[in-house]
C-alpha positions in Angstrom: 0.1 -0.2 0.0 1.4 3.4 -0.8 1.8 5.6 2.0 2.8 9.4 2.6 1.6 10.3 -0.9 -1.4 12.4 -2.2 -2.3 11.5 -5.6 -4.1 14.6 -7.4 -6.8 14.3 -9.8 -6.4 13.3 -13.2 -5.8 16.5 -15.3 -8.1 17.4 -18.2 -8.2 15.2 -21.2 -5.4 16.3 -24.0 -5.2 15.3 -27.6 -2.4 14.1 -30.1 -3.1 17.2 -32.2 -2.0 19.4 -29.2 0.8 17.4 -28.3 2.4 17.3 -31.9 1.7 20.9 -32.4 4.5 21.5 -30.2 7.6 21.9 -32.3 10.3 21.0 -30.0 8.2 17.9 -29.2 7.9 16.9 -33.0 12.0 17.1 -32.9 12.4 14.8 -29.9 9.9 12.3 -31.3 11.4 12.0 -34.8 14.9 11.4 -33.2 13.5 9.0 -31.0 12.0 7.1 -34.0 14.9 6.9 -35.9 16.7 5.6 -32.9 14.2 2.6 -32.7 14.3 1.9 -36.3 18.2 1.4 -35.8 17.9 -0.6 -32.8 15.2 -2.8 -33.9 17.1 -3.8 -36.9 20.1 -4.4 -35.6 18.5 -6.7 -32.6 16.9 -8.6 -35.1 19.9 -8.9 -37.5 22.2 -9.8 -34.6 19.9 -12.5 -33.4 19.4 -14.2 -36.6 23.2 -13.9 -37.3 24.2 -15.5 -34.2 21.7 -18.3 -34.2 22.4 -19.2 -37.7 26.2 -19.5 -36.8 26.1 -21.0 -33.3 22.6 -22.9 -33.4 22.2 -22.0 -29.7 18.9 -20.5 -28.3 20.9 -19.2 -25.4 23.3 -16.8 -27.6 20.3 -16.1 -29.9 18.6 -14.7 -26.8 21.5 -13.1 -25.5 21.9 -11.2 -29.2 18.6 -10.2 -29.0 19.3 -8.2 -25.6 22.5 -7.4 -25.8 21.7 -3.7 -25.9 19.5 -4.1 -22.5 21.9 -5.8 -20.2 24.4 -2.7 -20.1 21.6 -0.7 -18.4 22.5 -2.7 -15.3 25.8 -0.9 -15.3 25.1 2.5 -16.6 22.0 2.7 -14.3 24.2 2.0 -11.3 27.3 4.0 -11.9 26.4 6.7 -14.6 22.8 7.7 -14.1 24.0 11.2 -12.4 25.3 12.6 -15.9 21.6 12.5 -16.9 21.1 15.5 -14.8 24.5 16.6 -14.8 25.1 17.1 -18.6 22.9 19.0 -21.0 20.4 16.8 -22.6 21.0 17.4 -26.1 24.7 16.9 -25.8 24.0 13.4 -24.2 21.7 12.3 -27.1 23.9 13.3 -29.9 27.0 11.8 -28.3 25.6 8.3 -27.9 24.2 8.5 -31.5 27.4 9.0 -32.8 28.9 6.2 -30.7 25.9 3.8 -31.8 27.0 4.7 -35.4 30.5 3.8 -35.0 29.5 0.5 -33.1 26.7 -0.1 -36.0 29.5 0.3 -38.9 32.0 -2.4 -37.2 28.9 -5.0 -37.0 28.1 -4.1 -40.5 31.5 -5.0 -41.8 30.8 -8.4 -40.4 34.3 -9.6 -39.3 33.7 -10.3 -35.8 32.9 -13.9 -34.3 29.6 -14.2 -32.3 31.1 -13.5 -28.9 33.2 -10.5 -29.9 29.8 -8.7 -31.3 28.0 -9.3 -28.4 30.8 -8.0 -26.3 31.1 -5.1 -28.2 27.4 -4.3 -28.2 27.4 -4.9 -24.4 30.4 -2.6 -23.6 29.4 0.4 -25.8 25.6 0.2 -24.8 26.6 1.0 -21.0 25.9 4.5 -21.7 22.6 4.0 -23.3 21.1 4.5 -19.9 22.2 8.0 -19.6 21.0 8.9 -23.0 17.6 7.5 -22.6 17.1 9.1 -19.1 18.0 12.6 -20.7 15.5 12.1 -23.5 12.6 10.8 -21.2 13.3 13.5 -18.6 13.3 16.2 -21.4 9.5 15.4 -21.9 8.1 17.1 -19.0 9.9 20.3 -19.9 8.2 20.4 -23.1 4.6 19.0 -22.2 2.6 19.1 -19.2 -0.5 17.4 -17.6 -2.3 15.1 -20.0 0.0 16.5 -22.5 2.9 14.9 -21.0 1.0 11.5 -20.6 0.0 11.4 -24.3 3.8 12.3 -25.2 4.5 9.2 -23.5 2.1 7.6 -25.4 3.4 8.8 -28.5 6.7 7.4 -27.6 5.1 4.0 -26.9 3.1 4.1 -30.2 6.7 5.0 -32.1 8.0 2.0 -30.3 5.4 -0.4 -31.8 5.2 1.4 -35.2 8.6 1.4 -35.7 9.4 -1.9 -34.5 6.7 -3.3 -37.0 8.5 -1.3 -39.6 11.9 -2.0 -38.5 11.2 -6.2 -38.4 9.4 -6.0 -41.7 12.4 -4.2 -43.5 14.9 -5.9 -41.4 13.4 -9.2 -42.5 13.4 -8.1 -46.1 17.1 -6.9 -45.9 18.3 -9.9 -44.3 16.8 -12.2 -47.0 18.3 -9.6 -49.7 21.6 -8.6 -48.4 22.2 -10.8 -45.4 22.3 -9.7 -41.6 25.4 -8.1 -41.7 24.5 -5.7 -44.7 21.2 -5.0 -42.9 23.0 -3.4 -39.9 23.9 -0.3 -42.3 20.4 0.8 -41.6 21.3 1.2 -38.1 24.4 3.5 -39.1 22.1 5.7 -41.4 19.4 6.2 -38.7 22.0 7.1 -35.9 23.6 9.7 -38.2 20.3 11.1 -39.1 19.3 11.3 -35.4 22.4 12.9 -34.1 22.1 15.9 -36.8 18.4 16.4 -36.1 18.9 16.5 -32.4 22.1 18.9 -32.9 20.6 21.1 -35.3 16.7 21.3 -34.5 16.6 20.8 -30.8 16.9 23.5 -28.5 19.9 23.3 -25.9 18.5 22.7 -22.6 20.6 23.4 -19.5 21.6 20.5 -17.2 19.1 19.9 -14.4 21.4 19.0 -11.5 24.8 20.2 -9.9 28.4 18.8 -11.0 29.8 18.5 -7.6 31.1 15.2 -6.1 32.0 11.8 -8.0 29.3 10.8 -10.4 29.2 7.1 -9.4 28.7 8.1 -5.6 25.9 10.7 -6.7 24.2 7.7 -8.6 24.3 5.4 -5.9 23.0 8.2 -3.4 20.3 9.2 -5.5 19.2 5.8 -6.8 19.2 5.0 -2.8 17.0 7.8 -1.9 14.3 7.4 -4.9 14.0 3.5 -3.6 13.6 4.6 -0.1 10.4 6.3 -1.1 7.6 3.8 -0.8 5.4 5.6 -3.5 8.4 5.6 -5.8 9.4 2.0 -5.2 6.0 0.7 -5.5 5.3 2.3 -8.9 9.0 1.3 -10.2 8.1 -2.5 -9.4 4.8 -2.0 -11.0 6.4 -0.9 -14.3 9.2 -3.3 -14.1 7.9 -6.6 -13.2 4.8 -7.5 -15.6 6.4 -6.6 -18.9 9.9 -8.0 -18.0 8.9 -11.1 -17.4 6.8 -11.4 -20.5 10.0 -10.6 -22.7 11.6 -14.1 -21.5 9.1 -15.3 -24.0 10.6 -13.0 -26.7 13.9 -14.4 -25.9 12.8 -17.9 -27.6 10.9 -16.8 -30.3 13.4 -17.4 -33.2 13.9 -21.0 -31.7 10.0 -21.5 -31.5 9.8 -20.5 -35.3 12.6 -22.7 -36.2 11.2 -25.8 -34.3 7.8 -25.3 -36.0 9.6 -25.5 -39.4 9.2 -21.9 -40.3 12.2 -19.9 -39.4 11.2 -17.0 -41.7 8.0 -16.7 -39.3 10.3 -15.2 -36.4 9.9 -11.8 -37.8 6.2 -12.1 -37.9 6.2 -13.1 -34.4 8.2 -10.0 -33.1 6.1 -8.0 -35.3 3.0 -9.0 -33.8 4.4 -7.8 -30.3 5.1 -4.5 -31.6 1.8 -4.1 -33.5 0.0 -5.0 -30.3 2.0 -2.6 -28.3 1.3 0.2 -31.1 -2.7 -0.8 -30.9 -2.7 -0.5 -27.1 -1.1 2.6 -26.8 -3.3 4.3 -29.5 -6.3 2.9 -28.3 -5.9 3.7 -24.4 -4.1 6.9 -25.2 -6.6 8.1 -27.6 -9.9 6.9 -26.4 -9.7 6.6 -22.7 -10.1 9.7 -20.4 -6.9 10.3 -17.9 -9.0 8.9 -15.0 -10.1 5.6 -16.6 -6.6 5.2 -18.0 -5.4 5.0 -14.2 -8.3 2.9 -13.2 -7.7 0.1 -16.2 -4.0 -0.3 -15.3 -4.5 -3.5 -13.4 -6.6 -5.2 -15.9 -4.6 -4.1 -18.9 -1.4 -5.4 -16.7 -3.0 -8.9 -16.4 -3.4 -8.9 -20.6 0.3 -9.1 -20.7 0.7 -12.6 -19.4 -2.7 -14.2 -19.9 -2.6 -14.8 -23.8 0.9 -16.5 -23.5 -0.6 -19.4 -21.5 -2.0 -20.4 -25.0 1.3 -21.4 -26.3 1.0 -24.4 -23.8 -0.9 -25.8 -27.1 2.2 -25.0 -29.4 0.0 -23.0 -31.9 0.8 -22.2 -35.4 2.5 -19.0 -36.6 -0.9 -17.3 -37.4 -2.6 -18.1 -33.9 0.8 -17.7 -32.2 1.0 -14.1 -33.5 -2.5 -13.2 -32.4 -1.6 -14.1 -28.8 1.5 -12.3 -28.9 -0.4 -9.2 -30.2 -2.7 -9.5 -27.5 -0.1 -9.6 -24.9 1.6 -6.5 -26.5 -1.7 -4.5 -26.5 -1.4 -4.9 -22.5 1.9 -2.9 -22.4 -0.6 0.0 -22.5 -1.1 -0.2 -18.8 1.9 1.9 -17.9 0.0 4.8 -19.3 -1.9 4.6 -16.2 1.3 5.1 -14.0 3.0 7.8 -16.2 1.5 10.8 -14.2 1.5 9.2 -10.9 5.4 8.5 -11.3 6.1 12.1 -12.4 4.3 13.5 -9.5 6.2 11.0 -7.1 9.6 11.8 -7.9 11.6 15.2 -7.1 12.3 17.6 -10.0 15.8 18.0 -9.2 16.6 14.5 -9.8 13.8 13.9 -12.6 16.8 12.8 -15.3 18.0 10.2 -12.8 14.6 9.0 -11.7 13.4 8.3 -15.3 16.8 6.7 -15.8 16.4 4.3 -12.9 12.9 3.3 -14.1 14.4 2.6 -17.4 17.5 0.8 -16.0 15.1 -1.4 -14.1 13.0 -2.2 -16.9 15.9 -2.8 -19.7 18.0 -5.0 -17.0 15.1 -7.0 -16.0 14.1 -7.5 -19.7 17.6 -8.4 -20.6 17.7 -11.0 -17.6 14.6 -12.4 -18.4 15.3 -12.9 -21.9 18.4 -14.4 -21.2 16.7 -16.7 -18.7 14.2 -17.7 -21.3 17.0 -18.5 -23.7 18.5 -20.7 -21.0 15.4 -22.4 -20.3 14.9 -23.1 -24.0 18.2 -25.2 -23.9 16.4 -27.8 -21.7 12.5 -27.3 -22.4 10.6 -26.5 -25.7 10.2 -23.0 -26.5 6.3 -22.9 -26.5 6.7 -24.2 -22.8 9.2 -21.5 -21.8 6.5 -19.0 -23.5 3.6 -20.4 -21.5 5.6 -20.3 -18.1 6.7 -16.6 -18.8 2.9 -15.8 -19.1 2.1 -17.4 -15.9 5.0 -15.9 -13.8 3.7 -12.4 -15.5 0.5 -13.1 -14.2 1.6 -13.8 -10.8 3.7 -10.6 -10.6 0.6 -8.4 -11.6 -1.5 -10.1 -9.0 1.0 -9.4 -6.5 1.0 -5.8 -7.4 -2.8 -5.3 -7.7 -2.8 -2.7 -4.8 -0.4 -0.3 -6.6 -1.7 -1.1 -10.0 -5.4 -0.3 -8.9 -4.9 2.9 -6.7 -7.4 5.3 -8.3 -6.3 8.6 -9.4 -8.0 10.6 -7.0 -7.0 8.5 -3.9 -5.1 9.9 -0.9 -3.0 7.5 1.1 -1.5 8.1 4.3 
């Protein structure tokens, strides 16, 4: 139960037209979309390349989440820089680093372990860049406009993953996985140029005194010591992360079904479900109703995956995965509450901590799914992931069900 926090009434309903009327938001949104396209193609290409070369479900899963796991390091050691450095410089610098890494992967001269190590090491600063980007949103949008801005980012995540997986699958078939990675290089350079020349230079949010590592640990501890922040973080982390364990074995699932080319369809179904969920929940529901429906939507994450116990074919599997992806929209009901719960002076680090936990847990769960896939059929692993996600959602039901106008204390 949340303690010591008054949750204010939900703000007046905004529209996507109003959100996209803000020029600086359009710039940030476009840069984020370019980032997602590049990352989606890279993840799919690297995962397919590693699985084709090794035949290992575990290494394939590690390839898919090789960009997730570095958040554990960046989020625990470097997050203070999200408030200490100007956000534009952070985002541009990381885009240029990603471009260099993408070019090395595109050349295709590294063995699978070296590729995974390179992506892991250079992904450590990703937590800082993502935190800087997310923390900038409340400076550009307020009230329900901010929530819809978060929804637009989620829609972009779903939409660009659909496009990225589709394009990535075609390119992999046409020019091989290494060649497809040149898309990542191009999108990184385009994003860096856009952010550098079209986004205003916002000042840093926090001070520069003291060591960054010590400051990161200190602020993370203070945030986690707040019951309301801790509860909302767990509610954002656990249900979707446990579902990602299923995504770690989608390539082996498609291969065992005798349709290896269907892997792209399955990944696309997840992204399409996310896209639909955020469009419907963000556009059609009032702010108050979004918050009240957070718990039922979170249950939708795991429930459809139980159907994989029957080893469905590609079309039925895609439908189940799309329904699960729709449930990700439950996080729109938590967005305003989390923003209200964190101190403004450490907002960048608070969002970074949320992203760090999400990405780290997703990476660990996908790796665990891949490890289970070495001993169990992929269909069984996917069904188990759905079951544990349902269990986590039920355990967090009090936090997820807190109404928008409730006062705890």
